[in-house]
Steps between C-alpha positions, in 0.01 A plus 500: 500500500260787568686814386395809696702760308726527198723790395831543320815607684741676265866473600690817404820693571332831591191437713420868556513593130287201399239564768485870407438407135198283583363758747564814294408374154273198541289595801619248758513601867741381768368243745840436666845651445851421610838550332497149356127429446195700393149360478282690255123480465242606246128438467586213263768325704837505665863523387812478713852629433794325666874570494647211302787437743294481818579210732148357474580398143686168482867521405544449129174683419593850619482679168280769352198397297541421131240418240197615700189641333233645731153536349288790621145500368339842449178637352667728241846399375517790252445756778763333719741495204452875451561559872788259567690524172384831353478720810737330746748373241538153651709259294274330247610152392194407290278764343124505544334239282200271469555125510277239337493302825297776667728770638579864434830551675844653526808418705712735710814425699507544877820542703702181520406390148148381586262527206151631575234401247207742522199314360143583406292193414334531159298262286721221364496405135277205409813285468587560866147527647461121512810469720334683788323296764130564535408712804178489695 
């Protein structure tokens, strides 16, 4: 199957509040907006917000998202941490830290309980370096 596009659609209770969060704090811009669906775009990709009870969702699955972690890769996680957590006071769920597997990151919570992992790639430890596929 040749896939031509791939993007997450986050099902939430409050579409407007969720879309505003991604626009106002994370730099997304609206590509399409209605009361029940907002398509957001950034230079890195696309994200959609959908009201969880909309009729396009099959019966039995019309519930808000749970257990979702969105990864946003940035060039300077420490600077984004200062801005998002320090200046804007967004709810931090994991403090800024370096991981042996090659990430400097922190996690904030978006409306609807979505976790946003803000990640800066860093050099992995030797123990994890071998796990990475070789790139050309």
